[in-house]
PDB file of N, CA, C and O in Angstrom:
ATOM      1  N   MET A   1      18.657 -42.260  29.339  1.00  0.00           N
ATOM      2  CA  MET A   1      18.565 -40.851  29.854  1.00  0.00           C
ATOM      3  C   MET A   1      17.566 -40.248  28.660  1.00  0.00           C
ATOM      4  O   MET A   1      17.675 -40.494  27.459  1.00  0.00           O
ATOM      5  N   VAL A   2      16.610 -39.435  29.262  1.00  0.00           N
ATOM      6  CA  VAL A   2      15.676 -38.652  28.474  1.00  0.00           C
ATOM      7  C   VAL A   2      15.781 -37.213  28.680  1.00  0.00           C
ATOM      8  O   VAL A   2      15.744 -36.648  29.773  1.00  0.00           O
ATOM      9  N   LEU A   3      15.916 -36.670  27.537  1.00  0.00           N
ATOM     10  CA  LEU A   3      16.130 -35.130  27.497  1.00  0.00           C
ATOM     11  C   LEU A   3      14.909 -34.270  27.251  1.00  0.00           C
ATOM     12  O   LEU A   3      14.122 -34.544  26.344  1.00  0.00           O
ATOM     13  N   ASP A   4      14.753 -33.278  28.018  1.00  0.00           N
ATOM     14  CA  ASP A   4      13.517 -32.550  27.679  1.00  0.00           C
ATOM     15  C   ASP A   4      13.903 -31.612  26.441  1.00  0.00           C
ATOM     16  O   ASP A   4      14.751 -30.727  26.559  1.00  0.00           O
ATOM     17  N   MET A   5      13.262 -31.850  25.315  1.00  0.00           N
ATOM     18  CA  MET A   5      13.378 -31.008  24.187  1.00  0.00           C
ATOM     19  C   MET A   5      12.620 -29.771  23.886  1.00  0.00           C
ATOM     20  O   MET A   5      12.775 -29.036  22.911  1.00  0.00           O
ATOM     21  N   ASP A   6      11.807 -29.650  24.830  1.00  0.00           N
ATOM     22  CA  ASP A   6      10.901 -28.500  24.597  1.00  0.00           C
ATOM     23  C   ASP A   6      11.674 -27.193  25.120  1.00  0.00           C
ATOM     24  O   ASP A   6      11.630 -26.782  26.280  1.00  0.00           O
ATOM     25  N   THR A   7      12.349 -26.645  24.121  1.00  0.00           N
ATOM     26  CA  THR A   7      13.101 -25.241  24.385  1.00  0.00           C
ATOM     27  C   THR A   7      12.443 -24.248  24.011  1.00  0.00           C
ATOM     28  O   THR A   7      13.135 -23.273  23.718  1.00  0.00           O
ATOM     29  N   ARG A   8      11.136 -24.112  23.890  1.00  0.00           N
ATOM     30  CA  ARG A   8      10.369 -22.777  23.460  1.00  0.00           C
ATOM     31  C   ARG A   8      10.790 -21.840  24.363  1.00  0.00           C
ATOM     32  O   ARG A   8      11.207 -22.281  25.434  1.00  0.00           O
ATOM     33  N   ARG A   9      10.784 -20.654  24.195  1.00  0.00           N
ATOM     34  CA  ARG A   9      10.886 -19.497  24.887  1.00  0.00           C
ATOM     35  C   ARG A   9       9.535 -18.579  24.782  1.00  0.00           C
ATOM     36  O   ARG A   9       8.923 -18.536  23.715  1.00  0.00           O
ATOM     37  N   SER A  10       9.114 -17.880  25.874  1.00  0.00           N
ATOM     38  CA  SER A  10       8.186 -16.962  25.719  1.00  0.00           C
ATOM     39  C   SER A  10       8.743 -15.581  24.927  1.00  0.00           C
ATOM     40  O   SER A  10       9.919 -15.265  24.749  1.00  0.00           O
ATOM     41  N   ALA A  11       7.595 -14.898  24.531  1.00  0.00           N
ATOM     42  CA  ALA A  11       7.964 -13.738  23.891  1.00  0.00           C
ATOM     43  C   ALA A  11       8.663 -12.884  24.860  1.00  0.00           C
ATOM     44  O   ALA A  11       9.687 -12.298  24.508  1.00  0.00           O
ATOM     45  N   GLU A  12       8.220 -12.768  25.994  1.00  0.00           N
ATOM     46  CA  GLU A  12       8.705 -11.975  27.167  1.00  0.00           C
ATOM     47  C   GLU A  12      10.306 -12.406  27.183  1.00  0.00           C
ATOM     48  O   GLU A  12      11.150 -11.510  27.210  1.00  0.00           O
ATOM     49  N   GLU A  13      10.685 -13.729  27.168  1.00  0.00           N
ATOM     50  CA  GLU A  13      12.089 -14.083  27.383  1.00  0.00           C
ATOM     51  C   GLU A  13      12.876 -13.535  26.281  1.00  0.00           C
ATOM     52  O   GLU A  13      13.945 -12.947  26.442  1.00  0.00           O
ATOM     53  N   LEU A  14      12.303 -13.751  25.135  1.00  0.00           N
ATOM     54  CA  LEU A  14      12.887 -13.107  23.978  1.00  0.00           C
ATOM     55  C   LEU A  14      13.059 -11.676  23.888  1.00  0.00           C
ATOM     56  O   LEU A  14      14.098 -11.251  23.382  1.00  0.00           O
ATOM     57  N   ARG A  15      12.289 -10.977  24.259  1.00  0.00           N
ATOM     58  CA  ARG A  15      12.336  -9.483  24.334  1.00  0.00           C
ATOM     59  C   ARG A  15      13.403  -9.164  25.406  1.00  0.00           C
ATOM     60  O   ARG A  15      14.166  -8.234  25.142  1.00  0.00           O
ATOM     61  N   GLU A  16      13.560  -9.831  26.610  1.00  0.00           N
ATOM     62  CA  GLU A  16      14.481  -9.851  27.525  1.00  0.00           C
ATOM     63  C   GLU A  16      16.040 -10.099  27.077  1.00  0.00           C
ATOM     64  O   GLU A  16      17.023  -9.492  27.502  1.00  0.00           O
ATOM     65  N   MET A  17      16.007 -11.043  26.209  1.00  0.00           N
ATOM     66  CA  MET A  17      17.420 -11.315  25.480  1.00  0.00           C
ATOM     67  C   MET A  17      17.735 -10.183  24.593  1.00  0.00           C
ATOM     68  O   MET A  17      18.850  -9.667  24.516  1.00  0.00           O
ATOM     69  N   LEU A  18      16.614  -9.796  23.877  1.00  0.00           N
ATOM     70  CA  LEU A  18      17.015  -8.825  22.894  1.00  0.00           C
ATOM     71  C   LEU A  18      17.432  -7.521  23.635  1.00  0.00           C
ATOM     72  O   LEU A  18      18.400  -6.975  23.106  1.00  0.00           O
ATOM     73  N   ARG A  19      17.010  -6.985  24.569  1.00  0.00           N
ATOM     74  CA  ARG A  19      17.257  -5.947  25.336  1.00  0.00           C
ATOM     75  C   ARG A  19      18.743  -6.203  25.816  1.00  0.00           C
ATOM     76  O   ARG A  19      19.601  -5.348  25.600  1.00  0.00           O
ATOM     77  N   GLU A  20      19.001  -7.225  26.381  1.00  0.00           N
ATOM     78  CA  GLU A  20      20.221  -7.457  26.988  1.00  0.00           C
ATOM     79  C   GLU A  20      21.384  -7.527  25.817  1.00  0.00           C
ATOM     80  O   GLU A  20      22.537  -7.165  26.050  1.00  0.00           O
ATOM     81  N   ALA A  21      20.969  -8.017  24.572  1.00  0.00           N
ATOM     82  CA  ALA A  21      22.002  -8.100  23.445  1.00  0.00           C
ATOM     83  C   ALA A  21      22.226  -6.948  22.967  1.00  0.00           C
ATOM     84  O   ALA A  21      23.250  -6.739  22.316  1.00  0.00           O
ATOM     85  N   GLU A  22      21.145  -5.816  23.243  1.00  0.00           N
ATOM     86  CA  GLU A  22      21.298  -4.395  22.517  1.00  0.00           C
ATOM     87  C   GLU A  22      22.302  -3.535  23.573  1.00  0.00           C
ATOM     88  O   GLU A  22      23.048  -2.593  23.308  1.00  0.00           O
ATOM     89  N   GLU A  23      22.056  -4.181  24.827  1.00  0.00           N
ATOM     90  CA  GLU A  23      23.084  -3.300  25.779  1.00  0.00           C
ATOM     91  C   GLU A  23      24.370  -3.689  25.835  1.00  0.00           C
ATOM     92  O   GLU A  23      25.291  -2.935  26.149  1.00  0.00           O
ATOM     93  N   ARG A  24      24.505  -4.991  25.508  1.00  0.00           N
ATOM     94  CA  ARG A  24      25.849  -5.515  25.172  1.00  0.00           C
ATOM     95  C   ARG A  24      26.547  -4.962  24.170  1.00  0.00           C
ATOM     96  O   ARG A  24      27.652  -4.448  24.347  1.00  0.00           O
ATOM     97  N   LYS A  25      25.910  -5.029  22.953  1.00  0.00           N
ATOM     98  CA  LYS A  25      26.275  -4.445  21.714  1.00  0.00           C
ATOM     99  C   LYS A  25      26.842  -2.943  21.860  1.00  0.00           C
ATOM    100  O   LYS A  25      27.843  -2.550  21.261  1.00  0.00           O
ATOM    101  N   VAL A  26      26.153  -2.244  22.641  1.00  0.00           N
ATOM    102  CA  VAL A  26      26.564  -0.650  22.765  1.00  0.00           C
ATOM    103  C   VAL A  26      27.765  -0.922  23.743  1.00  0.00           C
ATOM    104  O   VAL A  26      28.677  -0.117  23.555  1.00  0.00           O
ATOM    105  N   LEU A  27      27.979  -1.714  24.603  1.00  0.00           N
ATOM    106  CA  LEU A  27      29.150  -1.671  25.381  1.00  0.00           C
ATOM    107  C   LEU A  27      30.372  -2.080  24.661  1.00  0.00           C
ATOM    108  O   LEU A  27      31.448  -1.501  24.808  1.00  0.00           O
ATOM    109  N   TRP A  28      30.172  -3.157  23.826  1.00  0.00           N
ATOM    110  CA  TRP A  28      31.205  -3.545  22.890  1.00  0.00           C
ATOM    111  C   TRP A  28      31.738  -2.379  21.979  1.00  0.00           C
ATOM    112  O   TRP A  28      32.918  -2.104  21.760  1.00  0.00           O
ATOM    113  N   GLU A  29      30.696  -1.797  21.531  1.00  0.00           N
ATOM    114  CA  GLU A  29      31.068  -0.672  20.768  1.00  0.00           C
ATOM    115  C   GLU A  29      31.668   0.406  21.224  1.00  0.00           C
ATOM    116  O   GLU A  29      32.417   1.031  20.473  1.00  0.00           O
ATOM    117  N   LYS A  30      31.476   0.769  22.375  1.00  0.00           N
ATOM    118  CA  LYS A  30      32.299   1.861  23.234  1.00  0.00           C
ATOM    119  C   LYS A  30      33.546   1.414  23.423  1.00  0.00           C
ATOM    120  O   LYS A  30      34.482   2.192  23.233  1.00  0.00           O
ATOM    121  N   HIS A  31      33.787   0.044  23.840  1.00  0.00           N
ATOM    122  CA  HIS A  31      34.932  -0.421  24.161  1.00  0.00           C
ATOM    123  C   HIS A  31      35.910  -0.273  22.982  1.00  0.00           C
ATOM    124  O   HIS A  31      37.091   0.058  23.086  1.00  0.00           O
ATOM    125  N   PHE A  32      35.161  -0.604  21.693  1.00  0.00           N
ATOM    126  CA  PHE A  32      36.074  -0.656  20.347  1.00  0.00           C
ATOM    127  C   PHE A  32      36.571   0.517  19.879  1.00  0.00           C
ATOM    128  O   PHE A  32      37.652   0.626  19.300  1.00  0.00           O
ATOM    129  N   LYS A  33      35.586   1.656  20.185  1.00  0.00           N
ATOM    130  CA  LYS A  33      35.813   3.005  19.787  1.00  0.00           C
ATOM    131  C   LYS A  33      36.758   3.869  20.928  1.00  0.00           C
ATOM    132  O   LYS A  33      37.181   5.007  20.726  1.00  0.00           O
ATOM    133  N   SER A  34      36.961   3.168  22.015  1.00  0.00           N
ATOM    134  CA  SER A  34      37.862   3.861  23.164  1.00  0.00           C
ATOM    135  C   SER A  34      39.262   3.964  22.639  1.00  0.00           C
ATOM    136  O   SER A  34      39.954   4.853  23.135  1.00  0.00           O
ATOM    137  N   GLY A  35      39.758   3.248  21.776  1.00  0.00           N
ATOM    138  CA  GLY A  35      41.187   3.444  21.497  1.00  0.00           C
ATOM    139  C   GLY A  35      42.081   2.942  22.486  1.00  0.00           C
ATOM    140  O   GLY A  35      43.252   3.317  22.420  1.00  0.00           O
ATOM    141  N   THR A  36      41.705   2.093  23.468  1.00  0.00           N
ATOM    142  CA  THR A  36      42.686   1.968  24.479  1.00  0.00           C
ATOM    143  C   THR A  36      42.996   0.467  24.534  1.00  0.00           C
ATOM    144  O   THR A  36      43.362  -0.027  25.601  1.00  0.00           O
ATOM    145  N   MET A  37      42.865  -0.272  23.436  1.00  0.00           N
ATOM    146  CA  MET A  37      43.101  -1.600  23.371  1.00  0.00           C
ATOM    147  C   MET A  37      44.425  -1.998  22.146  1.00  0.00           C
ATOM    148  O   MET A  37      44.778  -1.360  21.154  1.00  0.00           O
ATOM    149  N   ASN A  38      44.961  -3.373  22.738  1.00  0.00           N
ATOM    150  CA  ASN A  38      45.903  -3.818  21.733  1.00  0.00           C
ATOM    151  C   ASN A  38      45.245  -4.330  20.602  1.00  0.00           C
ATOM    152  O   ASN A  38      44.021  -4.201  20.589  1.00  0.00           O
ATOM    153  N   VAL A  39      45.810  -4.904  19.614  1.00  0.00           N
ATOM    154  CA  VAL A  39      45.216  -5.394  18.388  1.00  0.00           C
ATOM    155  C   VAL A  39      44.245  -6.568  18.778  1.00  0.00           C
ATOM    156  O   VAL A  39      43.098  -6.621  18.335  1.00  0.00           O
ATOM    157  N   ARG A  40      44.780  -7.522  19.646  1.00  0.00           N
ATOM    158  CA  ARG A  40      43.916  -8.625  20.207  1.00  0.00           C
ATOM    159  C   ARG A  40      42.587  -8.239  20.700  1.00  0.00           C
ATOM    160  O   ARG A  40      41.552  -8.764  20.290  1.00  0.00           O
ATOM    161  N   GLN A  41      42.634  -7.296  21.601  1.00  0.00           N
ATOM    162  CA  GLN A  41      41.446  -6.717  22.083  1.00  0.00           C
ATOM    163  C   GLN A  41      40.606  -5.963  21.204  1.00  0.00           C
ATOM    164  O   GLN A  41      39.380  -5.889  21.290  1.00  0.00           O
ATOM    165  N   ASN A  42      41.321  -5.418  20.369  1.00  0.00           N
ATOM    166  CA  ASN A  42      40.441  -4.666  19.280  1.00  0.00           C
ATOM    167  C   ASN A  42      39.728  -5.651  18.433  1.00  0.00           C
ATOM    168  O   ASN A  42      38.602  -5.310  18.071  1.00  0.00           O
ATOM    169  N   ALA A  43      40.166  -6.806  18.048  1.00  0.00           N
ATOM    170  CA  ALA A  43      39.752  -7.844  17.290  1.00  0.00           C
ATOM    171  C   ALA A  43      38.485  -8.558  17.813  1.00  0.00           C
ATOM    172  O   ALA A  43      37.449  -8.854  17.216  1.00  0.00           O
ATOM    173  N   GLU A  44      38.875  -8.760  19.156  1.00  0.00           N
ATOM    174  CA  GLU A  44      37.621  -9.364  20.243  1.00  0.00           C
ATOM    175  C   GLU A  44      36.589  -8.240  20.234  1.00  0.00           C
ATOM    176  O   GLU A  44      35.457  -8.703  20.096  1.00  0.00           O
ATOM    177  N   ALA A  45      36.614  -7.160  20.317  1.00  0.00           N
ATOM    178  CA  ALA A  45      35.704  -6.231  20.664  1.00  0.00           C
ATOM    179  C   ALA A  45      34.721  -6.221  19.256  1.00  0.00           C
ATOM    180  O   ALA A  45      33.499  -6.340  19.168  1.00  0.00           O
ATOM    181  N   LEU A  46      35.595  -6.060  18.364  1.00  0.00           N
ATOM    182  CA  LEU A  46      34.895  -6.041  16.823  1.00  0.00           C
ATOM    183  C   LEU A  46      34.222  -7.339  16.461  1.00  0.00           C
ATOM    184  O   LEU A  46      33.229  -7.271  15.737  1.00  0.00           O
ATOM    185  N   ARG A  47      34.612  -8.423  16.846  1.00  0.00           N
ATOM    186  CA  ARG A  47      34.167  -9.844  16.867  1.00  0.00           C
ATOM    187  C   ARG A  47      32.803 -10.054  17.482  1.00  0.00           C
ATOM    188  O   ARG A  47      31.875 -10.641  16.927  1.00  0.00           O
ATOM    189  N   ASN A  48      32.773  -9.435  18.861  1.00  0.00           N
ATOM    190  CA  ASN A  48      31.560  -9.527  19.734  1.00  0.00           C
ATOM    191  C   ASN A  48      30.541  -8.544  19.247  1.00  0.00           C
ATOM    192  O   ASN A  48      29.346  -8.830  19.168  1.00  0.00           O
ATOM    193  N   TYR A  49      31.036  -7.393  18.927  1.00  0.00           N
ATOM    194  CA  TYR A  49      29.955  -6.456  18.357  1.00  0.00           C
ATOM    195  C   TYR A  49      29.242  -6.785  16.997  1.00  0.00           C
ATOM    196  O   TYR A  49      28.102  -6.392  16.748  1.00  0.00           O
ATOM    197  N   THR A  50      29.940  -7.477  16.207  1.00  0.00           N
ATOM    198  CA  THR A  50      29.436  -8.132  14.913  1.00  0.00           C
ATOM    199  C   THR A  50      28.655  -9.121  15.238  1.00  0.00           C
ATOM    200  O   THR A  50      27.523  -9.036  14.763  1.00  0.00           O
ATOM    201  N   ALA A  51      28.905 -10.162  15.978  1.00  0.00           N
ATOM    202  CA  ALA A  51      28.111 -11.228  16.472  1.00  0.00           C
ATOM    203  C   ALA A  51      26.867 -11.002  17.050  1.00  0.00           C
ATOM    204  O   ALA A  51      25.939 -11.776  16.813  1.00  0.00           O
ATOM    205  N   LEU A  52      26.676  -9.658  18.066  1.00  0.00           N
ATOM    206  CA  LEU A  52      25.598  -9.307  18.580  1.00  0.00           C
ATOM    207  C   LEU A  52      24.695  -8.625  17.693  1.00  0.00           C
ATOM    208  O   LEU A  52      23.495  -8.716  17.953  1.00  0.00           O
ATOM    209  N   ARG A  53      25.118  -7.853  16.534  1.00  0.00           N
ATOM    210  CA  ARG A  53      24.411  -7.607  15.674  1.00  0.00           C
ATOM    211  C   ARG A  53      23.681  -8.635  14.865  1.00  0.00           C
ATOM    212  O   ARG A  53      22.575  -8.319  14.427  1.00  0.00           O
ATOM    213  N   GLY A  54      24.120  -9.720  14.635  1.00  0.00           N
ATOM    214  CA  GLY A  54      23.630 -10.948  14.098  1.00  0.00           C
ATOM    215  C   GLY A  54      22.392 -11.619  15.214  1.00  0.00           C
ATOM    216  O   GLY A  54      21.366 -12.174  14.822  1.00  0.00           O
ATOM    217  N   VAL A  55      22.691 -11.457  16.359  1.00  0.00           N
ATOM    218  CA  VAL A  55      21.854 -11.816  17.509  1.00  0.00           C
ATOM    219  C   VAL A  55      20.632 -11.187  17.543  1.00  0.00           C
ATOM    220  O   VAL A  55      19.536 -11.728  17.698  1.00  0.00           O
ATOM    221  N   ILE A  56      20.927  -9.745  17.356  1.00  0.00           N
ATOM    222  CA  ILE A  56      19.771  -8.837  17.452  1.00  0.00           C
ATOM    223  C   ILE A  56      18.762  -9.031  16.373  1.00  0.00           C
ATOM    224  O   ILE A  56      17.544  -9.073  16.546  1.00  0.00           O
ATOM    225  N   LYS A  57      19.422  -9.149  15.195  1.00  0.00           N
ATOM    226  CA  LYS A  57      18.660  -9.274  14.140  1.00  0.00           C
ATOM    227  C   LYS A  57      17.963 -10.499  14.040  1.00  0.00           C
ATOM    228  O   LYS A  57      16.911 -10.464  13.402  1.00  0.00           O
ATOM    229  N   THR A  58      18.327 -11.596  14.543  1.00  0.00           N
ATOM    230  CA  THR A  58      17.672 -12.836  14.492  1.00  0.00           C
ATOM    231  C   THR A  58      16.391 -12.888  15.703  1.00  0.00           C
ATOM    232  O   THR A  58      15.289 -13.409  15.528  1.00  0.00           O
ATOM    233  N   LEU A  59      16.848 -12.229  16.910  1.00  0.00           N
ATOM    234  CA  LEU A  59      15.727 -11.965  17.689  1.00  0.00           C
ATOM    235  C   LEU A  59      14.560 -11.152  17.383  1.00  0.00           C
ATOM    236  O   LEU A  59      13.416 -11.503  17.669  1.00  0.00           O
ATOM    237  N   ARG A  60      14.923  -9.826  16.672  1.00  0.00           N
ATOM    238  CA  ARG A  60      13.841  -9.200  15.988  1.00  0.00           C
ATOM    239  C   ARG A  60      13.111  -9.872  15.141  1.00  0.00           C
ATOM    240  O   ARG A  60      11.894  -9.775  15.297  1.00  0.00           O
ATOM    241  N   TRP A  61      13.576 -10.662  14.112  1.00  0.00           N
ATOM    242  CA  TRP A  61      12.877 -11.585  13.180  1.00  0.00           C
ATOM    243  C   TRP A  61      11.945 -12.534  13.977  1.00  0.00           C
ATOM    244  O   TRP A  61      10.752 -12.654  13.703  1.00  0.00           O
ATOM    245  N   THR A  62      12.537 -13.170  14.937  1.00  0.00           N
ATOM    246  CA  THR A  62      11.720 -14.249  15.725  1.00  0.00           C
ATOM    247  C   THR A  62      10.556 -13.401  16.089  1.00  0.00           C
ATOM    248  O   THR A  62       9.405 -13.717  15.790  1.00  0.00           O
ATOM    249  N   LEU A  63      10.897 -12.217  16.801  1.00  0.00           N
ATOM    250  CA  LEU A  63       9.620 -11.467  17.419  1.00  0.00           C
ATOM    251  C   LEU A  63       8.758 -10.711  16.517  1.00  0.00           C
ATOM    252  O   LEU A  63       7.835  -9.981  16.877  1.00  0.00           O
ATOM    253  N   ASN A  64       9.176 -10.972  15.158  1.00  0.00           N
ATOM    254  CA  ASN A  64       8.459 -10.180  14.077  1.00  0.00           C
ATOM    255  C   ASN A  64       8.512  -8.649  14.220  1.00  0.00           C
ATOM    256  O   ASN A  64       7.535  -7.947  13.960  1.00  0.00           O
ATOM    257  N   LEU A  65       9.635  -8.181  14.624  1.00  0.00           N
ATOM    258  CA  LEU A  65       9.798  -6.679  14.842  1.00  0.00           C
ATOM    259  C   LEU A  65      10.643  -6.220  13.640  1.00  0.00           C
ATOM    260  O   LEU A  65      11.269  -7.068  13.004  1.00  0.00           O
ATOM    261  N   SER A  66      10.688  -5.055  13.335  1.00  0.00           N
ATOM    262  CA  SER A  66      11.332  -4.308  12.028  1.00  0.00           C
ATOM    263  C   SER A  66      12.715  -3.970  12.632  1.00  0.00           C
ATOM    264  O   SER A  66      13.034  -4.002  13.820  1.00  0.00           O
ATOM    265  N   ASP A  67      13.388  -3.675  11.673  1.00  0.00           N
ATOM    266  CA  ASP A  67      14.835  -3.222  11.969  1.00  0.00           C
ATOM    267  C   ASP A  67      14.812  -1.804  12.574  1.00  0.00           C
ATOM    268  O   ASP A  67      13.771  -1.149  12.520  1.00  0.00           O
ATOM    269  N   PRO A  68      16.043  -1.257  13.210  1.00  0.00           N
ATOM    270  CA  PRO A  68      15.847   0.104  13.767  1.00  0.00           C
ATOM    271  C   PRO A  68      15.485   1.038  12.781  1.00  0.00           C
ATOM    272  O   PRO A  68      15.073   2.122  13.195  1.00  0.00           O
ATOM    273  N   ALA A  69      15.550   0.850  11.530  1.00  0.00           N
ATOM    274  CA  ALA A  69      15.071   1.679  10.448  1.00  0.00           C
ATOM    275  C   ALA A  69      13.977   1.595  10.071  1.00  0.00           C
ATOM    276  O   ALA A  69      13.640   2.256   9.089  1.00  0.00           O
ATOM    277  N   GLY A  70      13.019   0.712  10.759  1.00  0.00           N
ATOM    278  CA  GLY A  70      11.847   0.426  10.279  1.00  0.00           C
ATOM    279  C   GLY A  70      11.526  -0.372   9.198  1.00  0.00           C
ATOM    280  O   GLY A  70      10.384  -0.396   8.739  1.00  0.00           O
ATOM    281  N   LYS A  71      12.511  -1.080   8.716  1.00  0.00           N
ATOM    282  CA  LYS A  71      12.306  -2.165   7.647  1.00  0.00           C
ATOM    283  C   LYS A  71      12.054  -3.584   8.128  1.00  0.00           C
ATOM    284  O   LYS A  71      12.804  -4.017   9.002  1.00  0.00           O
ATOM    285  N   LYS A  72      11.139  -4.312   7.684  1.00  0.00           N
ATOM    286  CA  LYS A  72      10.845  -5.722   7.808  1.00  0.00           C
ATOM    287  C   LYS A  72      12.128  -6.438   7.552  1.00  0.00           C
ATOM    288  O   LYS A  72      12.861  -6.229   6.585  1.00  0.00           O
ATOM    289  N   ILE A  73      12.338  -7.337   8.545  1.00  0.00           N
ATOM    290  CA  ILE A  73      13.284  -8.438   8.437  1.00  0.00           C
ATOM    291  C   ILE A  73      12.819  -9.658   7.754  1.00  0.00           C
ATOM    292  O   ILE A  73      12.303 -10.577   8.391  1.00  0.00           O
ATOM    293  N   VAL A  74      12.990  -9.695   6.457  1.00  0.00           N
ATOM    294  CA  VAL A  74      12.508 -10.782   5.822  1.00  0.00           C
ATOM    295  C   VAL A  74      13.092 -12.261   6.106  1.00  0.00           C
ATOM    296  O   VAL A  74      12.407 -13.284   6.123  1.00  0.00           O
ATOM    297  N   HIS A  75      14.481 -12.185   6.327  1.00  0.00           N
ATOM    298  CA  HIS A  75      15.235 -13.235   6.635  1.00  0.00           C
ATOM    299  C   HIS A  75      16.506 -13.027   7.561  1.00  0.00           C
ATOM    300  O   HIS A  75      17.387 -12.257   7.176  1.00  0.00           O
ATOM    301  N   PRO A  76      16.610 -13.609   8.620  1.00  0.00           N
ATOM    302  CA  PRO A  76      17.800 -13.090   9.486  1.00  0.00           C
ATOM    303  C   PRO A  76      19.257 -13.181   8.897  1.00  0.00           C
ATOM    304  O   PRO A  76      20.159 -12.463   9.330  1.00  0.00           O
ATOM    305  N   LEU A  77      19.436 -14.067   7.924  1.00  0.00           N
ATOM    306  CA  LEU A  77      20.658 -14.137   7.430  1.00  0.00           C
ATOM    307  C   LEU A  77      21.090 -13.312   6.194  1.00  0.00           C
ATOM    308  O   LEU A  77      22.177 -13.394   5.621  1.00  0.00           O
ATOM    309  N   ASP A  78      19.987 -12.452   5.861  1.00  0.00           N
ATOM    310  CA  ASP A  78      20.223 -11.876   4.642  1.00  0.00           C
ATOM    311  C   ASP A  78      20.632 -10.430   5.125  1.00  0.00           C
ATOM    312  O   ASP A  78      20.934  -9.567   4.302  1.00  0.00           O
TER     313      ASP A  78
END
């Protein structure tokens, strides 16, 4: 079996992923701040919000974009 290992994405695809991640982050943040959740749901909302922050930072770094404050992202893990 041969797998196609060419998984490169276009800049447009990455921008679309960034837009979607930013939208989802806003939704999870609203859900977290709604105060209508039990402890498990609260933990899930916070976990997803935090994970999306990392996704957004990595996509911005990949696209050579600055963070929302205008600072250059030197490394996505910092």
